[in-house]
N, C-alpha and C positions, 0 to 999 in steps of 0.2 A: 818654844823649845830651842835650846842652843845647839849649835853644830856639833859640839863635842858630845852632848847627850845623844844626838842622833847617831853618831858614829859608834858610841858604846852599845846602844840598842841594836844597831845593825850587826855589830860584831858578835853579840850574844846570840841573836837569831841565826846568823850564819854558822856559828859553832854548833848549835843544836841541829840544824839541818845537815851539816857535815857529819855529825855523829851518827844520825839515823841512816844517812846514805852509805857511810862506811860500814855500818852493821848489816845493811841489806845486801850490799854487793857480793860478799862471799857466798851468799845463799842462792845467787842466780845460777842458772844452768850454764855450762860451758858453751862458748861461742863456736859455731860450726859443727855442732853435733846433731843427731837426729832426735834428741830428747827436747821436746817443746811442751812443757806442762801447760802453759797458758793457752797455746794454740790448740792443744788437744781438748781442753775444757771449752774453749770458745766454739770449736767446730761441733762438739757434742751438744752444746746449748743451742746453737743455731739450728741444728737438725731437729732437736726436740721441740722447738717452737716453729718448725716448718718454714724457716727463713733460709733460702738457698744462698743468698749473698751473706757470707759470714761477716764481712766488714760492716754492712748495715745492721746486722744483728748485734755487733759490738757497740756501734754508735747509738742505736735507737732502742736497745733492749738491755744488754748487759751493763752498759755504761751510759745510759740515757741522761743521767744527771750531769756528766761531763759535757755532753752535747748541749744541754740546756745552758750551761755556762758559756760555751762557745757561741751559741746563738745570741745570748744576751750581750756578749762583748761586741758582736757586730751591730746589734741594735743601738747600744750606747755610742758606738763609733759614728753611726749615721746621725744620731741625735746631736752629738758634740760637734760634728762637722756642720750641721745645719745652723747651730748657734754661732760658731766661729766664722763661717763664711757668709753670714747675713750682710746686707748692705750697710756699709759704714757711713758716717756723717760726711766724710770727704770723698764719697764715691757716688757715681750716678750710673743709671742703667740706660744704655742706648741700644737701639735695634741692631741686630747683627747684620753684617754685610752678606749679601747674596754671593755665593761661590758656585761656579759651574764645575761639575764633576765630569771626568772623562767618560765617553760613552761606554768603554769597557768596564770602568768602575761602576757605573750606574747599572749595567746589565748584570754584573757579578753580584751586586748588593740586592737587586730585585729578585734574582733567582735564589740566592742563598738565604735571604731573610726568612721566608716561610719554612724552608728546610731546617734552619737553625731553631726556629720556634718549635717545630714538631719534635726535633731531637731533644730539646730541653724538657718538653712535657714527657717524652718517653723516658728520659733518665730519672725524672722524679717519680713517675708512676710505676716504673719497674725496678726501683732501687732495691727492693727486697729480693729480687730474682737475679739480676745481672749487675755487673759493675756500674756504679753510678749512685744516685741518691739525691736527697734534697739539696745538699750543698753544691754538688757538681751541676745538677740540673738548673738550679737557680742562677748560677754563674752563666750557663749557656743561654738561658732566657734573657738575662740582662744584656749579654753580648749581642744577641740576635737583634734586640730593639735598636741598638746603636749602629747597626748596619745602615739604618735610614740616614744617619748623620754622615757616614762615610760615602754612601752611594748617592745621596741626594743633596740635602742641605740642612743646616741647623734649624731652620724654620720648620722643615718637614718633621724633624725629630720632636720639636716642641708640640706639634699638632697631634702626634701619636703618643705623647708622653704626659698623661694627666698626673702631675705631681701631687695635687691635693688628694686624689684618690689613692695614689701609691703610698703616700704618707700613712693614710689610714690602713691600707693593706699591710704595710710593714709592721705596724703596731699589732694588728689582728693576728698576723702570723706568729709574732713573738708570744702573744697572750695565749694563742691556741695551744702551743706546746705545753705551757704550764697547766692549762685547763685539762688537757689530755692526761697529764700526770695526776691530776686530782681524781680522775676516773678510777684509778687504782685504789685510792683511799676510800672512795665511795663504795667500791666493790668489796671492801674489807681486806685489801692487800696493802702494799706499800706504795709510796709516791713514785710515779712513773713505771709502775709494774705493768707487765704485759698481761692483761686480764681478759682480753677479748678472745673469741674462738680463733684458733690458729688456721683453720681452713685446710684445704688440700695442698700438699707440698708441691712446689714449683708452679703454682697458679697465682694469678695477679692478686687474688683475694687472700693469699696465704700470709703468714707472719703476724697475725693478730693486729696489734697496734702499730707495728713497724710501718706499714704503708701510710697510716695517718700522720705519724711523726715525720715521715719523709715529705708528705704534702705540706705540712705546716712549715717545715724548714725551707722547702723550695719556694713557697710564697714569700717568706720573710727575707730570704737571701736575694731572690730576684728583685723584689721591690726595693729592698735596702740598697742594693748596688746601683740600681737605676737612680734613686734619689741622691745617693752619694756622688755619683758621676755628674748628675745634673748640676749640683752646686759648684763643682770644679769647672765644668764647662761654662757655666754662667760667669764665673770669675775670669775665664780666659777669653770669652767671646763678647759678653754683653756689658760687663761692669768695668767702668773706667774711673780713674781718679780725676777729681776736679782740680784744675790748675788755675790758681788765682794770680793775676798779674798785678804787682804792686808798682807804685810810682818809681821806686828806686831800681826796679828791674830793667835791664836793657833788652829791648825788642830787636831781634836780629833783622837786618835788612834783607829784602828780597833781591836775590841776585839777578832775577829776570827783569 
């Protein structure tokens, strides 16, 4: 396809989107008023499904299909980074150098790491009740694990970071979200429909399928971010370029 053809197609698509966007804007409620039709409907739907956190109700119930797309984007990002950052022909992998952390940094990391892990699990498990959820909790879990790198050493991080298992866990978390969506079809409803019992309001078992969606996303986000950061850290710490010395190259003399 020629560049001119691409530009023509882009212009046509942009004109169509601009037309729909222009037609939709006049129907939006005025900014700064107390009239919020979408918010009113979202709050009513969250209460009807016994989900105290309205944001989680929107993400994992009302607009769960959008969340599936966002989760898939992260999964594809991790997969693409794994392919792009693999060991090239002109690179070699060397053992990382041992670095000594300050005693205060080591103490801070040792104390904060288990606390951060507990907070991450709490955010995922209570996403349907309080602010948080699978995305936020997954990020906290991934961050907590890397406190081992900041407070101890890269080799310590490698020992507590089973990349092979995390690769599988990342894929299982992404597949689990889709599998839970198929439960709605099996129950005679729609894809990603909340068909489980809603439970008692403001209890950890409330929200129907929302806690399960939160758990799937938390596992996928936490595992995916750990794997993603692992490849970047490998590039920065362990992987080096092979430098070949040719006969025509000048070798600098040692000043000592």
